[in-house]
N, C-alpha and C positions, 0 to 999 in steps of 0.2 A: 410588307415591302419585300421585294425580291432581293435576295442576297447577291452582291456583286461576285461574279465567278471569275476564275483565272483560267485562261486558255493558252496552251502552247501550240503554235501554228507553224507548219512548214509551208513554203510556197506562197507566202503572202505578198510577194513582189508583183504578181500579175495574175490575170485570169480569175479562176474560181477562188484561189487563196486570198487575193486582194479584196474581192467582193465580200467574202466571209469576214475577213478582218475588219473591214470598214463597218459592216453591220454590227458586229460585236462591240466595237469601240464606240459607235454612236449610241448604243444603249447603255453604256457606262461600265462595261466589263473590263477586266484587266487583261492585257495581251502580253505574251512573251513570244516574240517573233524570231524564228530561226533564220539565220543568215549564213551564207557559205564563207564569208570573210568580213573583215572589219569595215571595208568600204561599203559593202552591201548593207551591213548593219547600220551604218550612218545614214544611208538612203532611206531605209525602212523607218528609222527613228524620226526622220524629218517628215516622212509621208504620213505617219500615224503618231501624232503627238501624244506623249504620255505612255506609249508602249515601251516595254523593255525588249532587249534583244539578247539573243543567245547565238554564239558563233561556233560553227563546226562544219566541216566539209562532208556532205552526204556521200560524196564519191569515195571517201576514205573512212568507212565506218569503223575500222579498227582503231582510229584515233579519236572518235567522238567522246568516249569516256574520259580520256586524258584532257581533251579540250574543255569539257564541262567542269572538270575538277579545278580549273583555274578561273572559274566564273561563279557569280552568285546565282544560285538556282532558286526558283520559287519553292516555298515550303509546302504549299497546297496547290494541286492541279485538278481542276474540275473537268477539263477535257484536253485531250491530246489529239490534234487534228492533222493527219498526214495528208497534205495536199500537193506537195512538191512532186515533180515527176519529169522524166526525160524520155525522149523517143528518138530512135535511129532506125529507119526502115531499111530493109534489104533482104534478098533471098538467102536462105540458109547457106547456099554455096558461096556466098560472098561475105557473110558476116564474120568478122575477125574476133578473136578472144577479147580484144580491147572493147569492141562494141558490145559484146555480151556482158562483160564485167561492169561496164559503165551503167548499163540499164539495170542489171541485177543489184548493183550496189545502191544506186539512188532509189530505185522503185521498190526494193524488197528488203535488202539486208539492213540498210540504214533505218527504215521504219521499225524493223524488228529490234535493232539496238536501242533506238530512242525509247521504244516501248519498255524494253527491259530496264532501262535506266530510270524511267519515271514511274514504274509500277508502284513503288512504295507510296509515293504521293497520291497516285490515283486510287489506291486501295483505301487510304485514310479518308479521302473525300468521297468515296464511292462514285468515282468519276466515270468518264465516257471516253472511249477511244474510237475515233472515226477514221476509216481508211477510204480516201477517195480513189477508187479503183478505175475501171474503164469497161466499156463493152468488150474490149479485147481480153479482159479477165474472165470472160465467160465463153468466148469463142475466138479461135485464132484464124486469121486470114493469110493468104499468100503475102510474103514480104514483111509480115508482122511477127515472126517467130520469137525474136529476142524480147521485144516489148511485151508480147502476149504471155510469154513464159514468166516474165517478172510479175505480171499482173495476176496470172493464175496462182503463182506462189503467194502473192499478197492475199488472195482469197483464202488460201489454205492457212496462212498466218492468222487472219481474222477469225476463221472458223474455229481453229484450235484455241486461240486466246479466249474467245467467248465462252467456251465450255470450261476452260481452266479457271477463269476469274468470276464466273457467275456467282459462286458462293461467297466471293468477297465484295459483291455488290457493284462490280465494274461492268458497265454496259459496253458492247462492241457493235459498231455498225459499219457495214461496207456500202459505199455509194458507187453505183455503176453508171456514170453519165455516158451518153452517146456523144457524137461530135459536138463540141462546144466552141464558141467563138472566142478563142484565146490565142496568144502568140504561139503556143505549141501547135494549135491547129493550122495556123498559117505556115509553120515549118513543115508539117505533114503534107500539106498541099504542094508545097515547093518540092518536097522529096518525091511526091507522086507525079509531079509534072502537070498539076491541074491548077486552073484558075481558082483563086480563093475569094469567096463572097460570104462575109460573116453573117449576112442577113439570113442565110440558109440554115444556120446552126443555132444551137441552144445559147441563150444569153447566160453568161456566168451568174448573173443575179438570180436567175431561175434555179440554178443548181444550189446557190447559196440559200435560197428560200427553203428548198427541200431539205438541205442539210440541217438548217437551224430548226426545222420542224422536228426532225429526229432527235436533235440535241435537247430540245425543250420539252419533249414528251414527258408527262408525269411518270413517276416511278413505278406505277402499276403496270406499265407496258414498256416494250422495247422494240425498236425497229432493227431487225437483223440485217436485212438486205434491201436496198432501195435502187431500183433501176429507173433511169431517166432517159427518154429518147426525144429527138427533135419532133416538134409538133407540126411543123410545116410540111 
């Protein structure tokens, strides 16, 4: 019988994160869902019955450790799934420090801080850290400088962590989805001034399937990098 695993997930409120959380919950695993505030935590608890929540603002990573110190944390973590993300497009000449900091905080610094905080539990479980990156983490396009920089940094974080923790049995996977039919993609199209048709893009369930394949791979192998592109 498969042992029930415990997963800490950011970004479970919509898109890829919601698809992954639902699949893991349906198969009987334990979920600890990160929420930015108490209101969001209440919404997630109602949406995913039986899941626990963990509150902390990813846009203020300096305070995450303090926030977690006032909450009950899981003693064992089998996977830490970094799926939350933000995007604000604009040319370099127009991007303000606030726009840079927001994307770097949520997309890069907060995942690094969460990973640092939960590494002891991951080492004990010989767990798995998954970073949902982006095609922008491999190649930057005009108007995508800040977002791409945060995702290029996330790739560097994953690559370094993988080598550092290999000896501890912790696996590290980066997933690079292309454009996926999520609320974030709708926002991107709005910022680009383009009409949004979700049927043109990857279904979040397809990304969830690929992510779970990497997560469930037997211990004799490890998926380091997984690139997913629209098939239409």
